[in-house]
All heavy atoms as an XYZ file, in Angstrom:
926
protein
N     127.489     87.736    117.270
C     126.471     88.628    117.068
C     126.281     89.689    118.129
O     127.144     89.978    118.956
N     125.115     90.236    118.046
C     124.741     91.365    118.900
C     124.708     90.958    120.374
O     125.281     91.634    121.231
C     123.375     91.938    118.468
C     122.887     92.994    119.440
C     123.460     92.512    117.071
N     124.056     89.851    120.687
C     123.933     89.428    122.085
C     125.302     89.144    122.695
O     125.560     89.480    123.855
C     123.030     88.206    122.183
N     126.184     88.547    121.922
C     127.534     88.255    122.401
C     128.256     89.552    122.780
O     128.854     89.657    123.843
C     128.316     87.508    121.323
C     129.760     87.268    121.674
C     130.123     86.220    122.502
C     130.759     88.105    121.186
C     131.457     86.004    122.828
C     132.092     87.906    121.504
C     132.430     86.854    122.325
O     133.746     86.646    122.657
N     128.187     90.544    121.913
C     128.862     91.820    122.171
C     128.226     92.558    123.349
O     128.922     93.172    124.152
C     128.833     92.685    120.923
N     126.897     92.504    123.463
C     126.214     93.250    124.522
C     126.494     92.691    125.913
O     126.378     93.416    126.901
C     124.709     93.283    124.268
C     124.256     94.247    123.187
C     122.748     94.168    122.990
C     124.657     95.670    123.501
N     126.870     91.435    126.006
C     127.226     90.890    127.323
C     128.457     91.562    127.902
O     128.660     91.546    129.105
C     127.451     89.381    127.225
C     126.187     88.584    127.077
C     126.437     87.083    127.072
O     127.603     86.654    126.969
O     125.444     86.348    127.158
N     129.271     92.176    127.045
C     130.539     92.762    127.489
C     130.510     94.264    127.624
O     131.533     94.888    127.867
C     131.642     92.347    126.521
C     131.760     90.838    126.417
C     132.850     90.373    125.510
N     133.251     91.373    124.527
C     133.910     91.093    123.422
N     134.214     89.871    123.154
N     134.248     92.044    122.584
N     129.333     94.906    127.461
C     129.253     96.365    127.552
C     128.372     96.777    128.729
O     127.603     95.978    129.256
C     128.709     96.998    126.250
C     129.574     96.622    125.058
C     127.277     96.607    126.005
N     128.505     98.042    129.136
C     127.697     98.571    130.229
C     126.440     99.270    129.738
O     125.450     99.351    130.456
C     128.517     99.562    131.069
C     129.691     98.882    131.751
O     129.527     97.730    132.200
O     130.768     99.495    131.820
N     126.494     99.809    128.522
C     125.353    100.534    127.957
C     125.479    100.564    126.447
O     126.518    100.238    125.888
C     125.276    101.960    128.515
C     126.477    102.871    128.274
C     126.332    103.677    126.999
C     126.653    103.803    129.456
N     124.387    100.984    125.791
C     124.366    101.135    124.334
C     124.043    102.592    124.026
O     123.106    103.157    124.593
C     123.306    100.210    123.692
C     123.240    100.433    122.190
C     123.586     98.756    124.017
N     124.824    103.197    123.143
C     124.591    104.569    122.691
C     124.641    104.576    121.175
O     125.680    104.267    120.584
C     125.646    105.522    123.263
C     125.589    106.971    122.784
C     124.288    107.635    123.203
C     126.778    107.748    123.300
N     123.507    104.910    120.549
C     123.411    104.952    119.090
C     122.884    106.304    118.641
O     122.204    106.991    119.386
C     122.456    103.863    118.579
C     122.909    102.422    118.737
C     121.817    101.483    118.275
C     124.172    102.169    117.946
N     123.153    106.641    117.407
C     122.582    107.830    116.801
C     121.233    107.482    116.190
O     120.768    106.347    116.291
N     120.613    108.457    115.547
C     119.313    108.220    114.907
C     119.178    109.098    113.678
O     119.651    110.232    113.661
C     118.176    108.510    115.878
N     118.526    108.561    112.654
C     118.195    109.362    111.483
C     117.000    110.253    111.772
O     116.869    111.319    111.201
C     117.873    108.450    110.297
C     119.068    107.718    109.764
C     118.717    106.850    108.574
O     117.606    106.987    108.016
O     119.564    106.034    108.197
N     116.113    109.797    112.662
C     114.939    110.577    113.017
C     114.389    110.156    114.367
O     114.532    109.009    114.772
N     113.795    111.116    115.063
C     113.111    110.852    116.333
C     111.651    111.205    116.110
O     111.333    112.334    115.719
C     113.699    111.691    117.491
C     112.950    111.416    118.786
C     115.187    111.418    117.653
N     110.758    110.250    116.322
C     109.348    110.471    116.027
C     108.584    110.924    117.267
O     109.109    110.912    118.383
C     108.700    109.218    115.392
C     109.360    108.915    114.056
C     108.786    108.017    116.307
N     107.349    111.331    117.054
C     106.552    112.010    118.075
C     106.387    111.225    119.376
O     106.329    111.803    120.449
C     105.184    112.356    117.498
C     104.417    113.336    118.336
C     103.221    113.905    117.600
O     103.126    113.749    116.371
O     102.397    114.523    118.274
N     106.330    109.916    119.297
C     106.142    109.123    120.513
C     107.448    108.811    121.230
O     107.453    108.112    122.234
C     105.382    107.831    120.198
C     106.157    106.888    119.317
O     107.262    107.179    118.877
N     105.564    105.742    119.036
N     108.577    109.322    120.723
C     109.869    109.096    121.362
C     110.628    107.922    120.797
O     111.737    107.629    121.242
N     110.050    107.240    119.821
C     110.767    106.170    119.136
C     111.734    106.757    118.122
O     111.729    107.964    117.868
N     112.577    105.907    117.556
C     113.552    106.390    116.585
C     113.518    105.581    115.297
O     113.167    104.402    115.287
C     114.996    106.398    117.146
C     115.116    107.340    118.321
C     115.467    105.021    117.524
N     113.875    106.254    114.217
C     114.077    105.616    112.933
C     115.573    105.689    112.667
O     116.183    106.755    112.784
C     113.289    106.340    111.826
C     111.793    106.231    112.118
C     113.628    105.757    110.458
C     110.922    107.085    111.245
N     116.148    104.536    112.347
C     117.591    104.483    112.144
C     117.927    103.326    111.215
O     117.043    102.620    110.741
C     118.302    104.327    113.490
C     119.735    104.791    113.452
O     120.106    105.655    112.666
N     120.570    104.207    114.292
N     119.195    103.131    110.990
C     119.659    102.051    110.125
C     119.110    100.709    110.589
O     118.899    100.480    111.778
C     121.185    101.989    110.123
C     121.858    103.240    109.637
C     121.712    103.404    108.156
C     122.514    104.576    107.655
N     121.768    105.432    106.788
N     118.913     99.825    109.632
C     118.413     98.492    109.925
C     119.330     97.804    110.934
O     120.545     97.841    110.797
C     118.356     97.669    108.633
C     117.663     96.329    108.729
C     116.177     96.523    109.021
C     117.840     95.560    107.440
N     118.727     97.237    111.959
C     119.488     96.564    113.004
C     119.412     97.278    114.343
O     119.710     96.693    115.384
N     118.997     98.543    114.320
C     118.888     99.295    115.574
C     117.847     98.667    116.494
O     118.077     98.516    117.698
C     118.527    100.763    115.285
O     119.531    101.316    114.429
C     118.447    101.582    116.552
N     116.713     98.274    115.942
C     115.655     97.646    116.741
C     116.159     96.333    117.349
O     115.912     96.037    118.514
C     114.426     97.418    115.866
C     113.203     96.888    116.566
C     112.893     97.226    117.866
C     112.324     96.042    115.889
C     111.751     96.737    118.483
C     111.180     95.558    116.502
C     110.900     95.905    117.797
O     109.774     95.421    118.410
N     116.899     95.558    116.579
C     117.458     94.308    117.083
C     118.398     94.570    118.265
O     118.345     93.876    119.284
C     118.216     93.587    115.972
C     118.939     92.344    116.442
C     119.866     91.767    115.389
O     120.082     92.357    114.338
N     120.419     90.617    115.674
N     119.242     95.575    118.147
C     120.159     95.917    119.234
C     119.378     96.344    120.467
O     119.697     95.947    121.590
C     121.146     97.013    118.783
C     122.052     96.476    117.677
C     121.963     97.531    119.958
C     122.876     97.546    116.975
N     118.311     97.147    120.271
C     117.490     97.599    121.396
C     116.798     96.423    122.089
O     116.718     96.374    123.316
C     116.455     98.611    120.922
N     116.302     95.482    121.316
C     115.660     94.289    121.892
C     116.648     93.490    122.732
O     116.334     93.069    123.851
C     115.083     93.400    120.783
C     113.833     93.887    120.086
C     113.564     93.046    118.839
C     112.645     93.830    121.024
N     117.832     93.281    122.197
C     118.854     92.537    122.940
C     119.282     93.290    124.198
O     119.469     92.678    125.255
C     120.067     92.262    122.051
S     119.774     91.030    120.781
N     119.432     94.604    124.088
C     119.823     95.405    125.251
C     118.769     95.287    126.356
O     119.107     95.149    127.539
C     120.022     96.863    124.849
N     117.504     95.335    125.981
C     116.410     95.211    126.964
C     116.474     93.853    127.655
O     116.354     93.757    128.875
C     115.074     95.409    126.247
C     113.880     95.427    127.144
C     113.740     96.768    127.784
C     112.346     96.989    128.301
N     112.202     98.303    128.890
N     116.664     92.793    126.877
C     116.730     91.440    127.444
C     117.914     91.266    128.391
O     117.835     90.513    129.354
C     116.813     90.406    126.333
S     115.271     90.201    125.432
N     119.005     91.973    128.111
C     120.210     91.858    128.932
C     120.302     92.957    129.991
O     121.330     93.108    130.643
C     121.455     91.880    128.041
C     121.584     90.670    127.109
C     122.700     90.893    126.102
C     121.820     89.405    127.907
N     119.227     93.737    130.151
C     119.171     94.819    131.144
C     120.298     95.839    130.976
O     120.886     96.301    131.959
C     119.169     94.255    132.568
C     117.921     93.472    132.849
O     116.816     93.894    132.509
N     118.086     92.300    133.437
N     120.582     96.192    129.724
C     121.580     97.218    129.421
C     120.842     98.493    129.024
O     119.914     98.444    128.212
C     122.478     96.790    128.252
C     123.160     95.451    128.436
C     124.213     95.496    129.504
C     124.864     94.122    129.619
N     126.042     94.135    130.453
N     121.215     99.643    129.572
C     120.566    100.892    129.165
C     120.809    101.173    127.686
O     121.904    100.939    127.169
C     121.237    101.957    130.034
C     122.037    101.250    131.045
C     122.241     99.850    130.583
N     119.772    101.678    127.014
C     119.832    101.980    125.583
C     119.578    103.468    125.414
O     118.480    103.957    125.674
C     118.769    101.162    124.841
C     118.826    101.289    123.353
C     119.652    100.468    122.604
C     118.049    102.223    122.689
C     119.712    100.577    121.222
C     118.094    102.341    121.301
C     118.930    101.506    120.580
N     120.608    104.201    124.996
C     120.524    105.639    124.824
C     120.632    105.993    123.341
O     121.325    105.322    122.583
C     121.642    106.350    125.585
C     121.678    106.047    127.061
C     122.797    105.491    127.657
C     120.577    106.322    127.871
C     122.835    105.217    129.016
C     120.600    106.045    129.231
C     121.736    105.490    129.795
O     121.766    105.218    131.131
N     119.962    107.075    122.959
C     120.002    107.556    121.584
C     120.492    108.999    121.603
O     120.007    109.817    122.391
C     118.604    107.480    120.929
C     118.625    108.111    119.544
C     118.131    106.036    120.854
N     121.449    109.301    120.734
C     121.935    110.671    120.571
C     121.395    111.219    119.261
O     121.576    110.593    118.205
C     123.464    110.696    120.573
N     120.701    112.356    119.327
C     120.133    112.952    118.111
C     119.904    114.440    118.311
O     119.502    114.876    119.388
C     118.814    112.276    117.755
N     120.141    115.206    117.260
C     119.891    116.639    117.296
C     118.396    116.894    117.128
O     117.685    116.105    116.527
C     120.653    117.336    116.166
C     122.159    117.146    116.223
C     122.639    115.902    115.479
O     121.818    115.007    115.180
O     123.832    115.832    115.211
N     117.929    118.019    117.661
C     116.493    118.316    117.624
C     115.973    118.533    116.204
O     114.780    118.359    115.961
C     116.168    119.526    118.491
O     116.859    120.671    118.035
N     116.827    118.876    115.244
C     116.328    119.031    113.877
C     115.895    117.687    113.280
O     115.229    117.644    112.256
C     117.346    119.736    112.975
C     118.531    118.905    112.539
C     118.441    118.068    111.424
C     119.735    118.971    113.217
C     119.523    117.308    111.015
C     120.818    118.219    112.809
C     120.710    117.384    111.718
O     121.786    116.642    111.320
N     116.225    116.599    113.941
C     115.807    115.273    113.489
C     114.454    114.862    114.075
O     113.964    113.784    113.773
C     116.865    114.236    113.833
C     118.166    114.457    113.082
C     119.174    113.396    113.423
C     120.455    113.589    112.620
N     121.432    112.550    112.948
N     113.869    115.691    114.926
C     112.547    115.393    115.479
C     111.505    115.539    114.372
O     111.522    116.523    113.634
C     112.206    116.344    116.625
C     112.964    116.079    117.899
C     114.111    115.316    117.936
C     112.509    116.602    119.086
C     114.798    115.076    119.116
C     113.177    116.375    120.284
C     114.329    115.613    120.286
N     110.624    114.578    114.262
C     109.631    114.590    113.181
C     108.242    114.325    113.726
O     108.069    113.537    114.653
C     109.988    113.525    112.146
N     107.275    114.979    113.124
C     105.879    114.795    113.538
C     105.294    113.574    112.829
O     104.371    113.663    112.054
C     105.085    116.049    113.244
C     105.584    117.231    114.072
C     104.773    118.435    113.840
N     103.485    118.244    114.529
C     102.546    119.150    114.601
N     102.717    120.314    114.035
N     101.437    118.905    115.237
N     105.871    112.443    113.121
C     105.416    111.152    112.606
C     105.049    110.280    113.794
O     105.583    110.461    114.886
C     106.519    110.466    111.799
C     107.058    111.218    110.589
C     108.286    110.512    110.040
C     105.986    111.318    109.530
N     104.175    109.326    113.563
C     103.764    108.453    114.659
C     103.643    107.006    114.169
O     102.553    106.459    114.068
C     102.437    108.927    115.253
C     102.242    108.489    116.677
C     102.605    109.315    117.724
C     101.713    107.244    116.979
C     102.441    108.919    119.040
C     101.538    106.840    118.291
C     101.907    107.680    119.315
O     101.749    107.286    120.614
N     104.784    106.370    113.835
C     104.702    104.976    113.403
C     104.366    104.068    114.582
O     104.754    104.334    115.714
C     106.107    104.684    112.872
C     106.983    105.651    113.574
C     106.145    106.872    113.841
N     103.622    103.019    114.313
C     103.282    102.054    115.346
C     104.092    100.775    115.216
O     104.243    100.028    116.186
C     101.786    101.730    115.300
C     100.867    102.928    115.554
C      99.415    102.518    115.377
C     101.110    103.519    116.937
N     104.591    100.519    114.014
C     105.390     99.313    113.801
C     106.237     99.482    112.546
O     106.225    100.543    111.917
C     104.485     98.074    113.697
C     103.429     98.230    112.628
O     103.703     98.718    111.538
N     102.213     97.820    112.934
N     106.943     98.437    112.164
C     107.846     98.495    111.011
C     107.107     98.799    109.708
O     107.628     99.473    108.828
C     108.608     97.171    110.863
C     109.373     96.747    112.084
C     110.357     97.770    112.607
O     111.073     98.420    111.842
N     110.402     97.957    113.904
N     105.891     98.301    109.575
C     105.137     98.489    108.338
C     104.694     99.942    108.126
O     104.292    100.306    107.029
C     103.912     97.573    108.310
C     104.249     96.114    108.050
C     104.980     95.454    109.200
O     104.640     95.646    110.358
N     106.011     94.693    108.889
N     104.759    100.767    109.158
C     104.387    102.177    109.020
C     105.497    103.021    108.387
O     105.272    104.182    108.063
C     104.002    102.771    110.370
C     102.663    102.263    110.865
O     101.895    101.717    110.052
O     102.387    102.411    112.067
N     106.685    102.464    108.231
C     107.776    103.194    107.585
C     107.634    103.075    106.076
O     107.276    102.016    105.562
C     109.132    102.604    107.985
C     109.556    102.761    109.433
C     110.921    102.121    109.636
C     109.581    104.202    109.847
N     107.916    104.145    105.347
C     107.874    104.033    103.886
C     108.989    103.094    103.410
O     110.102    103.134    103.926
C     108.113    105.458    103.402
C     108.700    106.181    104.553
C     108.277    105.473    105.802
N     108.655    102.242    102.467
C     109.651    101.315    101.932
C     110.594    102.051    100.995
O     110.181    102.880    100.194
C     108.976    100.178    101.172
C     108.395     99.073    102.016
C     107.753     98.027    101.117
C     109.435     98.433    102.898
N     111.844    101.730    101.128
C     112.859    102.285    100.244
C     113.195    101.183     99.248
O     113.725    100.140     99.621
C     114.083    102.666    101.067
C     115.016    103.584    100.374
C     116.115    104.065    101.303
O     116.067    103.782    102.499
O     117.021    104.718    100.804
N     112.826    101.380     98.012
C     113.018    100.346     97.002
C     114.387    100.483     96.352
O     114.585    101.291     95.459
C     111.915    100.411     95.949
C     110.564    100.119     96.509
N     110.172     98.855     96.865
C     109.525    100.919     96.806
C     108.941     98.885     97.332
N     108.531    100.145     97.315
N     115.322     99.682     96.839
C     116.643     99.644     96.243
C     116.745     98.365     95.429
O     116.294     97.310     95.867
C     117.721     99.634     97.327
C     117.846    100.917     98.093
C     118.993    100.817     99.063
C     119.212    102.120     99.774
N     120.319    102.033    100.723
N     117.348     98.438     94.259
C     117.490     97.215     93.474
C     118.420     96.230     94.178
O     119.408     96.626     94.791
C     118.079     97.691     92.151
C     118.607     99.053     92.404
C     117.894     99.597     93.599
N     118.077     94.968     94.093
C     118.879     93.917     94.706
C     119.202     92.893     93.631
O     118.305     92.373     92.973
C     118.109     93.225     95.854
C     118.942     92.106     96.455
C     117.704     94.219     96.908
N     120.461     92.609     93.457
C     120.856     91.580     92.499
C     121.270     90.347     93.288
O     122.314     90.322     93.921
C     122.007     92.072     91.636
C     122.406     91.069     90.565
O     121.659     90.079     90.359
O     123.462     91.263     89.940
N     120.406     89.341     93.282
C     120.710     88.104     94.001
C     121.153     87.007     93.048
O     121.267     85.854     93.433
C     119.507     87.642     94.857
C     119.272     88.592     95.996
C     118.266     87.492     94.010
N     121.394     87.374     91.826
C     121.901     86.414     90.855
C     120.812     85.749     90.041
O     119.628     85.977     90.243
N     121.219     84.909     89.131
C     120.263     84.280     88.215
C     119.472     83.127     88.824
O     118.555     82.620     88.197
C     121.173     83.787     87.089
C     122.475     83.522     87.759
C     122.591     84.580     88.833
N     119.792     82.687     90.020
C     119.127     81.520     90.594
C     117.737     81.816     91.134
O     116.935     80.910     91.310
C     119.987     80.931     91.720
C     121.383     80.486     91.303
C     122.172     80.017     92.516
C     121.298     79.380     90.261
N     117.440     83.062     91.395
C     116.153     83.440     91.957
C     115.164     83.739     90.838
O     115.444     84.556     89.961
C     116.316     84.675     92.848
C     115.159     85.039     93.742
C     114.939     83.959     94.799
C     115.425     86.367     94.426
N     114.005     83.075     90.830
C     113.010     83.353     89.783
C     112.550     84.812     89.826
O     112.486     85.428     90.884
C     111.853     82.416     90.134
C     112.422     81.408     91.059
C     113.572     82.050     91.758
N     112.217     85.363     88.682
C     111.779     86.761     88.590
C     110.492     87.024     89.366
O     110.226     88.146     89.756
C     111.591     87.154     87.136
C     112.880     87.200     86.364
C     112.635     87.863     85.011
N     113.792     87.799     84.167
C     114.810     88.652     84.203
N     114.789     89.635     85.055
N     115.821     88.519     83.385
N     109.689     86.012     89.578
C     108.411     86.189     90.266
C     108.570     86.359     91.774
O     107.621     86.700     92.468
C     107.488     85.003     89.979
O     108.092     83.808     90.466
N     109.765     86.160     92.300
C     110.008     86.280     93.738
C     110.307     87.735     94.083
O     111.190     88.361     93.498
C     111.181     85.378     94.181
C     111.517     85.602     95.646
C     110.857     83.922     93.921
N     109.552     88.259     95.032
C     109.785     89.636     95.486
C     110.825     89.628     96.607
O     110.786     88.774     97.495
C     108.491     90.243     96.000
N     111.736     90.570     96.558
C     112.793     90.665     97.559
C     112.654     91.996     98.281
O     112.668     93.053     97.652
C     114.189     90.561     96.902
C     115.284     90.716     97.942
C     114.329     89.244     96.170
N     112.503     91.946     99.604
C     112.502     93.171    100.409
C     113.944     93.522    100.740
O     114.738     92.640    101.077
C     111.722     92.973    101.710
C     110.234     93.080    101.521
O     109.800     93.612    100.492
O     109.496     92.633    102.424
N     114.247     94.792    100.690
C     115.588     95.258    101.011
C     115.495     96.520    101.862
O     115.889     97.597    101.433
C     116.378     95.527     99.723
C     117.825     95.839    100.004
O     118.368     95.452    101.024
N     118.458     96.564     99.100
N     114.943     96.400    103.091
C     114.801     97.605    103.919
C     116.167     98.124    104.369
O     117.100     97.355    104.566
C     113.978     97.119    105.108
C     114.268     95.665    105.195
C     114.503     95.200    103.787
N     116.253     99.429    104.526
C     117.503    100.028    104.982
C     117.362    100.653    106.370
O     118.353    100.994    106.986
C     117.974    101.087    103.984
O     117.024    102.122    103.900
N     116.114    100.805    106.826
C     115.871    101.438    108.127
C     114.860    100.619    108.916
O     114.078     99.867    108.347
C     115.293    102.840    107.941
C     116.197    103.804    107.250
C     115.481    105.107    107.018
N     114.178    104.845    106.401
C     113.805    105.261    105.210
N     114.611    105.961    104.495
N     112.625    104.986    104.732
N     114.885    100.809    110.222
C     113.834    100.221    111.049
C     113.381    101.223    112.100
O     113.981    102.282    112.274
C     114.250     98.879    111.660
C     115.453     98.941    112.595
O     115.772    100.027    113.128
O     116.082     97.897    112.819
N     112.297    100.875    112.759
C     111.693    101.720    113.789
C     111.904    101.046    115.132
O     111.582     99.872    115.312
C     110.198    101.886    113.503
C     109.401    102.416    114.671
C     109.608    103.703    115.139
C     108.463    101.620    115.308
C     108.883    104.189    116.216
C     107.732    102.099    116.384
C     107.950    103.381    116.838
O     107.237    103.852    117.912
N     112.464    101.786    116.080
C     112.648    101.293    117.436
C     111.631    101.992    118.333
O     111.671    103.215    118.482
C     114.079    101.568    117.946
O     115.004    100.971    117.028
C     114.289    101.005    119.334
N     110.692    101.237    118.917
C     109.659    101.840    119.767
C     110.262    102.458    121.034
O     111.323    102.032    121.507
C     108.749    100.661    120.119
C     109.042     99.615    119.099
C     110.475     99.807    118.720
N     109.574    103.443    121.603
C     110.101    104.136    122.783
C     110.251    103.238    124.011
O     111.041    103.558    124.901
C     109.080    105.251    123.031
C     107.843    104.808    122.347
C     108.275    103.980    121.186
N     109.545    102.132    124.070
C     109.641    101.228    125.226
C     111.045    100.652    125.394
O     111.401    100.195    126.485
C     108.628    100.102    125.086
N     111.844    100.685    124.341
C     113.198    100.117    124.391
C     114.275    101.174    124.564
O     115.460    100.854    124.573
C     113.462     99.301    123.123
C     112.506     98.156    122.999
C     111.384     98.243    122.186
C     112.691     96.994    123.737
C     110.480     97.196    122.093
C     111.793     95.948    123.653
C     110.692     96.051    122.834
O     109.795     95.026    122.762
N     113.881    102.441    124.696
C     114.830    103.554    124.796
C     114.764    104.130    126.206
O     113.697    104.516    126.672
C     114.496    104.636    123.750
C     114.553    104.036    122.342
C     115.430    105.827    123.891
C     113.967    104.928    121.267
N     115.907    104.196    126.874
C     115.937    104.767    128.219
C     115.937    106.292    128.176
O     115.121    106.923    128.835
C     117.159    104.266    128.990
C     117.083    102.775    129.260
O     117.530    101.986    128.439
N     116.492    102.399    130.373
N     116.861    106.864    127.409
C     116.973    108.323    127.331
C     117.457    108.737    125.946
O     118.136    107.965    125.267
C     117.962    108.860    128.371
C     117.570    108.708    129.843
C     118.757    109.080    130.731
C     116.364    109.563    130.178
N     117.097    109.962    125.560
C     117.608    110.569    124.330
C     118.505    111.737    124.725
O     118.082    112.616    125.495
C     116.463    111.071    123.454
C     115.570    109.971    122.893
C     114.228    109.979    123.569
C     115.420    110.132    121.410
N     119.711    111.747    124.217
C     120.658    112.822    124.470
C     120.580    113.763    123.273
O     120.897    113.380    122.153
C     122.085    112.265    124.647
C     123.060    113.391    124.942
C     122.115    111.213    125.751
N     120.118    115.008    123.518
C     119.877    115.955    122.426
C     120.505    117.299    122.744
O     120.961    117.533    123.869
C     118.362    116.168    122.196
O     117.856    116.992    123.248
C     117.606    114.851    122.152
N     120.474    118.197    121.763
C     120.939    119.568    122.001
C     119.971    120.337    122.895
O     120.306    121.410    123.399
C     121.135    120.305    120.675
C     119.918    120.262    119.789
O     119.420    119.163    119.480
O     119.437    121.331    119.384
N     118.774    119.793    123.125
C     117.797    120.409    124.031
C     117.949    119.892    125.457
O     117.245    120.324    126.356
C     116.378    120.119    123.537
C     116.058    120.577    122.121
C     114.681    120.079    121.706
C     116.152    122.085    122.021
N     118.845    118.946    125.650
C     119.048    118.324    126.949
C     118.797    116.828    126.859
O     118.576    116.275    125.791
N     118.820    116.190    128.000
C     118.561    114.754    128.082
C     117.064    114.574    128.289
O     116.492    115.121    129.233
C     119.372    114.106    129.218
C     119.071    112.619    129.318
C     120.872    114.325    129.001
N     116.428    113.814    127.395
C     114.975    113.657    127.412
C     114.572    112.202    127.570
O     115.274    111.310    127.088
C     114.372    114.164    126.094
C     114.712    115.574    125.640
C     114.153    115.814    124.241
C     114.169    116.590    126.619
N     113.451    111.999    128.215
C     112.833    110.676    128.165
C     112.077    110.582    126.841
O     111.725    111.614    126.254
C     111.842    110.475    129.327
O     110.776    111.422    129.178
C     112.521    110.625    130.676
N     111.802    109.391    126.363
C     111.018    109.292    125.129
C     109.665    110.004    125.231
O     109.209    110.613    124.264
C     110.848    107.785    124.941
C     112.064    107.202    125.575
C     112.320    108.078    126.768
N     109.044    109.978    126.401
C     107.741    110.626    126.580
C     107.816    112.144    126.437
O     106.830    112.792    126.082
C     107.164    110.263    127.940
N     108.983    112.737    126.671
C     109.126    114.192    126.594
C     109.297    114.708    125.165
O     109.210    115.913    124.935
C     110.318    114.637    127.436
N     109.490    113.827    124.211
C     109.715    114.257    122.826
C     108.513    115.011    122.269
O     108.665    116.042    121.615
C     110.085    113.056    121.933
C     110.096    113.447    120.464
C     111.439    112.506    122.346
N     107.310    114.534    122.536
C     106.128    115.215    121.991
C     106.015    116.638    122.537
O     105.643    117.554    121.805
C     104.856    114.420    122.269
O     104.637    114.298    123.647
N     106.354    116.856    123.798
C     106.341    118.211    124.357
C     107.353    119.111    123.647
O     107.071    120.281    123.371
C     106.646    118.184    125.855
C     105.552    117.513    126.661
O     104.389    117.467    126.187
O     105.860    117.012    127.760
N     108.523    118.575    123.368
C     109.544    119.360    122.674
C     109.105    119.666    121.233
O     109.364    120.756    120.730
C     110.883    118.627    122.673
C     111.517    118.530    124.051
C     111.819    119.881    124.681
O     112.121    120.845    123.948
O     111.775    119.973    125.913
N     108.431    118.724    120.599
C     107.926    118.971    119.240
C     106.902    120.104    119.234
O     106.913    120.935    118.331
C     107.294    117.693    118.666
C     108.244    116.786    117.902
C     107.596    115.444    117.650
C     108.691    117.420    116.608
N     106.067    120.142    120.242
C     105.084    121.242    120.343
C     105.813    122.564    120.428
O     105.455    123.529    119.745
C     104.152    121.031    121.547
C     103.235    119.835    121.284
C     103.340    122.290    121.835
C     102.455    119.375    122.526
N     106.864    122.637    121.238
C     107.634    123.879    121.380
C     108.344    124.260    120.083
O     108.433    125.444    119.742
C     108.668    123.751    122.508
C     108.063    123.541    123.884
C     107.161    124.697    124.278
O     107.482    125.856    124.057
N     106.011    124.378    124.864
N     108.844    123.271    119.363
C     109.561    123.536    118.113
C     108.642    124.034    117.005
O     109.042    124.824    116.167
C     110.290    122.279    117.640
C     111.504    121.854    118.460
C     111.993    120.485    117.990
C     112.631    122.876    118.341
N     107.388    123.540    116.989
C     106.478    123.867    115.889
C     105.414    124.903    116.243
O     104.558    125.187    115.443
C     105.810    122.583    115.372
C     106.755    121.717    114.600
C     107.386    120.631    115.198
C     107.064    122.001    113.276
C     108.257    119.841    114.487
C     107.936    121.222    112.553
C     108.536    120.140    113.169
O     109.420    119.358    112.477
N     105.471    125.476    117.439
C     104.481    126.502    117.816
C     105.033    127.871    117.523
O     106.132    128.205    117.527
C     104.101    126.378    119.313
C     103.278    127.548    119.758
C     103.376    125.090    119.535
């Protein structure tokens, strides 16, 4: 798994589907898990994203992301009354991100809101 692989690396660099106002990121499911493991193993966690991915959103946790309802076929063994979640993205809070590498330069998560003000003013 993730922890096994992270023991053998010096840093983590991932992309992002979106960078939100507080400096957190929205990305494929599993990004938050990787960030948690990196923090526990004292590995720097960097995110690469273009400034057009900056969004004026402020999620506080996973439940603040809109659910993407994709059909899931788990076969005939599962009763119809059982609801199945099939998330495709997760939210990684800024506390787990060391730096964001962007076309605007290298930013701390705290600097994202300042850049958003400049982009939208």
